[in-house]
VEXDREN-2710 file (C-alpha; in Angstrom, 1 decimal):
% VEXDREN-2710
k/r/px/py/pz
1/MET/14.7/89.3/-13.8
2/GLN/17.8/91.0/-13.1
3/TYR/20.8/90.3/-11.0
4/GLY/22.5/93.6/-11.0
5/ALA/26.7/93.2/-11.8
6/VAL/28.2/90.1/-12.6
7/LEU/32.2/89.4/-12.4
8/GLU/33.5/87.3/-15.4
9/ALA/35.4/84.7/-13.4
10/GLU/37.5/81.1/-14.6
11/PHE/35.3/77.9/-13.2
12/LEU/38.2/75.5/-11.9
13/SER/36.9/72.5/-9.8
14/ARG/33.6/71.6/-7.8
15/PRO/34.2/70.2/-4.5
16/ASN/30.2/69.1/-4.5
17/ARG/27.3/70.0/-5.7
18/PHE/26.9/73.0/-3.9
19/VAL/29.9/75.0/-4.0
20/ALA/32.6/75.8/-6.8
21/TRP/36.1/77.1/-7.1
22/CYS/37.0/79.9/-9.6
23/ARG/39.2/82.8/-10.0
24/LEU/38.4/86.1/-10.5
25/ASP/40.9/88.7/-10.9
26/GLY/43.7/86.2/-10.0
27/GLU/42.1/85.4/-6.6
28/THR/40.7/82.0/-5.9
29/VAL/37.6/82.2/-4.6
30/LEU/34.1/80.0/-3.6
31/ALA/31.0/80.7/-5.0
32/HIS/27.7/78.8/-4.1
33/VAL/26.1/77.0/-7.3
34/LYS/22.9/77.7/-7.3
35/ASN/22.3/74.7/-9.3
36/THR/22.5/70.6/-8.0
37/GLY/22.2/69.1/-11.3
38/ARG/25.5/67.3/-12.6
39/CYS/25.7/70.6/-15.7
40/ARG/29.8/68.6/-16.2
41/GLU/29.1/69.9/-20.4
42/LEU/28.9/73.5/-18.8
43/LEU/31.5/73.5/-15.8
44/TYR/34.7/72.1/-16.3
45/PRO/38.2/73.8/-15.8
46/GLY/38.7/76.7/-17.7
47/ALA/35.3/77.7/-18.8
48/ARG/33.9/81.5/-18.6
49/VAL/31.3/82.2/-15.6
50/LEU/29.9/85.0/-14.5
51/LEU/29.6/85.2/-10.8
52/GLN/27.3/87.5/-8.8
53/ARG/28.6/88.9/-5.1
54/SER/26.4/88.0/-2.6
55/PRO/27.9/89.2/1.0
56/GLY/25.6/88.2/4.3
57/GLU/26.5/86.8/7.8
58/GLN/24.7/83.5/6.8
59/ARG/26.6/82.8/4.0
60/ARG/29.7/80.6/3.8
61/THR/30.2/82.4/0.7
62/THR/30.9/85.5/-0.6
63/TYR/29.7/84.9/-4.3
64/THR/27.2/82.7/-6.5
65/LEU/28.1/81.4/-9.8
66/LEU/25.0/82.3/-12.2
67/SER/25.9/81.5/-15.9
68/VAL/28.5/80.3/-18.0
69/TRP/29.2/80.3/-21.6
70/LYS/29.5/77.3/-23.7
71/GLY/30.9/78.2/-26.8
72/ASP/29.2/81.7/-27.4
73/ARG/26.2/80.7/-26.2
74/LEU/25.4/82.0/-22.3
75/VAL/23.7/79.3/-20.4
76/ASN/22.1/80.3/-16.9
77/ILE/22.6/77.8/-14.5
78/ASP/20.2/79.2/-11.7
79/SER/17.5/76.7/-10.4
80/GLN/15.9/79.3/-9.0
81/ALA/15.3/81.5/-11.8
82/PRO/12.5/79.7/-13.7
83/ASN/9.5/79.5/-11.8
84/ALA/9.9/83.2/-11.1
85/LEU/10.8/83.9/-15.0
86/PHE/7.0/81.8/-15.4
87/ARG/5.8/84.1/-12.7
88/GLU/7.4/87.6/-14.8
89/ALA/6.2/86.1/-17.7
90/ARG/2.5/85.2/-17.0
91/ALA/2.6/88.9/-15.0
92/ALA/3.7/91.3/-18.8
93/GLY/1.4/88.6/-20.5
94/THR/3.7/86.8/-22.4
95/LEU/2.2/83.9/-21.8
96/ASP/-1.5/83.8/-21.6
97/LEU/-2.9/82.1/-18.7
98/PRO/-5.2/84.4/-16.7
99/GLY/-6.2/83.2/-13.5
100/ARG/-4.8/83.7/-9.8
101/LEU/-1.7/81.4/-9.6
102/ARG/-1.1/80.4/-6.2
103/SER/2.8/78.7/-5.4
104/GLU/3.7/75.2/-4.1
105/VAL/0.1/73.5/-3.5
106/ARG/0.5/70.5/-3.1
107/PHE/-1.8/67.4/-5.1
108/GLY/-1.7/63.7/-3.4
109/GLY/2.0/62.7/-3.1
110/SER/3.7/65.8/-4.9
111/ARG/3.6/69.7/-4.4
112/PHE/3.2/71.3/-7.5
113/ASP/5.2/74.6/-8.3
114/PHE/1.6/76.3/-9.5
115/LEU/-2.0/75.9/-9.3
116/LEU/-3.7/78.5/-11.4
117/GLU/-7.8/79.4/-10.5
118/PRO/-9.4/81.1/-13.4
119/ALA/-12.3/82.2/-13.8
120/ASP/-13.6/80.1/-16.2
121/GLY/-12.9/76.4/-16.2
122/PRO/-11.1/73.9/-14.0
123/PRO/-7.5/75.1/-11.8
124/ARG/-4.4/73.8/-13.8
125/PHE/-1.3/72.3/-12.1
126/ILE/1.4/73.3/-13.4
127/GLU/5.0/72.1/-13.0
128/VAL/8.0/74.5/-14.0
129/LYS/11.5/72.9/-15.0
130/GLY/14.3/74.3/-16.1
131/VAL/16.3/73.0/-18.6
132/THR/20.2/74.1/-18.7
133/LEU/21.7/71.0/-21.2
134/GLU/21.8/71.5/-24.8
135/GLU/23.2/69.4/-27.6
136/LYS/23.6/70.8/-31.3
137/GLY/20.6/72.8/-31.1
138/VAL/18.1/70.9/-29.0
139/ALA/17.5/71.3/-25.4
140/LEU/17.5/68.3/-22.8
141/PHE/15.3/67.2/-20.4
142/PRO/16.9/66.1/-17.4
143/ASP/20.5/66.0/-17.5
144/ALA/20.7/63.7/-14.5
145/PRO/17.6/61.0/-13.7
146/THR/14.9/62.4/-11.8
147/ASP/12.2/60.1/-9.7
148/ARG/10.8/63.2/-8.8
149/GLY/10.2/64.6/-11.7
150/THR/8.5/61.2/-13.3
151/ARG/6.5/61.2/-10.0
152/HIS/5.6/64.7/-10.7
153/LEU/4.4/63.8/-14.2
154/ARG/2.2/61.0/-13.2
155/GLU/0.8/62.7/-10.0
156/LEU/-0.5/65.3/-13.0
157/VAL/-2.0/62.6/-14.4
158/ARG/-4.0/61.6/-11.5
159/ALA/-4.7/65.4/-11.4
160/LEU/-6.4/65.3/-14.8
161/ASP/-8.2/62.3/-14.1
162/ALA/-9.9/64.0/-10.5
163/GLY/-10.9/66.4/-13.2
164/TYR/-8.3/69.5/-12.4
165/GLY/-6.3/70.6/-15.8
166/ALA/-2.4/70.2/-15.8
167/LEU/0.5/71.7/-17.4
168/VAL/4.7/70.7/-17.6
169/VAL/6.3/73.8/-18.8
170/PHE/10.5/73.1/-19.3
171/VAL/12.7/76.8/-18.9
172/VAL/15.4/76.9/-21.4
173/GLN/17.9/78.5/-19.8
174/MET/19.4/80.1/-23.0
175/GLU/19.1/81.4/-26.7
176/GLY/19.2/79.7/-30.1
177/VAL/17.7/75.8/-29.5
178/VAL/15.2/74.7/-32.2
179/VAL/13.6/72.1/-30.3
180/PHE/12.7/70.7/-26.7
181/ARG/13.1/67.0/-26.8
182/PRO/13.2/64.4/-23.4
183/ASN/16.0/63.1/-22.4
184/ASP/16.0/59.7/-23.3
185/ARG/19.8/58.3/-22.8
186/MET/19.8/59.8/-19.7
187/ASP/16.4/59.2/-18.0
188/PRO/14.4/56.5/-20.3
189/ALA/11.8/56.7/-17.5
190/PHE/11.2/60.7/-17.7
191/GLY/10.8/60.5/-21.2
192/ALA/8.1/57.5/-21.0
193/ALA/6.3/59.7/-18.7
194/LEU/6.4/62.5/-21.1
195/ARG/5.0/61.0/-23.6
196/GLU/2.5/58.8/-20.9
197/ALA/1.1/61.8/-20.1
198/ALA/0.6/64.2/-23.0
199/ALA/-0.8/61.4/-24.9
200/ARG/-3.3/61.7/-21.5
201/GLY/-3.8/65.4/-21.8
202/VAL/-1.3/66.9/-19.8
203/GLY/0.2/70.3/-21.6
204/VAL/3.4/70.3/-22.8
205/LEU/5.4/73.7/-23.4
206/ALA/9.1/74.8/-23.9
207/LEU/10.6/78.1/-23.1
208/ALA/13.8/79.8/-24.3
209/CYS/15.2/82.6/-22.6
210/ARG/17.2/85.4/-23.4
211/VAL/20.4/85.3/-21.8
212/GLU/22.7/88.6/-21.3
213/PRO/25.2/89.4/-18.2
214/GLY/22.7/90.5/-15.5
215/ASP/19.6/89.8/-17.1
216/LEU/16.9/86.8/-18.3
217/ARG/13.6/86.6/-19.8
218/ILE/11.5/84.4/-21.1
219/GLN/11.9/85.0/-25.0
220/SER/9.5/82.5/-27.0
221/PRO/7.9/79.3/-27.3
222/VAL/10.1/76.4/-28.0
223/PRO/8.9/73.2/-30.9
224/VAL/8.3/70.4/-28.1
225/ASP/9.6/66.7/-29.9
226/LEU/8.2/63.8/-28.1
227/GLY/9.4/60.9/-30.2
228/VAL/12.2/59.0/-29.1
229/ASN/15.4/60.5/-28.8
230/PRO/18.8/58.6/-31.3
231/GLY/20.7/56.4/-28.9
232/THR/18.1/55.7/-26.1
233/LYS/19.6/52.5/-26.0
234/SER/23.3/53.5/-25.3
235/GLY/24.5/55.5/-22.6
236/LEU/21.7/54.2/-19.7
237/ALA/24.4/53.1/-17.3
238/GLN/23.7/55.6/-14.6
239/PRO/24.4/54.9/-11.2
240/GLU/23.0/57.3/-8.8
241/ARG/19.0/59.1/-9.4
242/GLU/18.2/62.5/-7.9
243/GLY/15.7/62.6/-5.3
END
């Protein structure tokens, strides 16, 4: 997917999860943040970020914060990108998932990102998650506790029991990772639910992206390791949870 012209700026602060103050060409500007996650290891004072100019009468902000450098690695943090990237990769044949694709389809108490209806075989529910957290080449999800993500996994298992196929796709919004793992230190319930879902037959796929200024696309699969992360018993005190 293309963002068009982007502008390099310096991240200053994030007064709330929706906006950030940045310094652009010596001027302090307010930018919309297209990711309500914490992103604490990425968005710190002095970090180099990329902004897109997005003027409009319905917006408080003239700019949108799209990506941030973590050392030499550019990380896209646009939470709307993974679904679009999944659609693009499938249409381009990068992902071998033929069939009719429907968006935002409800099953039970959840609305999944997609329902794939192949010519042969059962329909398959697909849930797509964006990954922006990386540690020493390991892509980790989630970066904040997510009751919603755990609920989605359990609902995918129920869909399997009802005769549907089920797949969860982790779109890693960066290059250079060597493996994907559930982030048990942050949310052990999600990790347990992912392992249970995989054991029951839910497919688990991780995909790395090529990230360049103004351009983003799915590049290649990433190995998935569902073993327990080192340090699972430490660092578990996280008071707030994502809805």
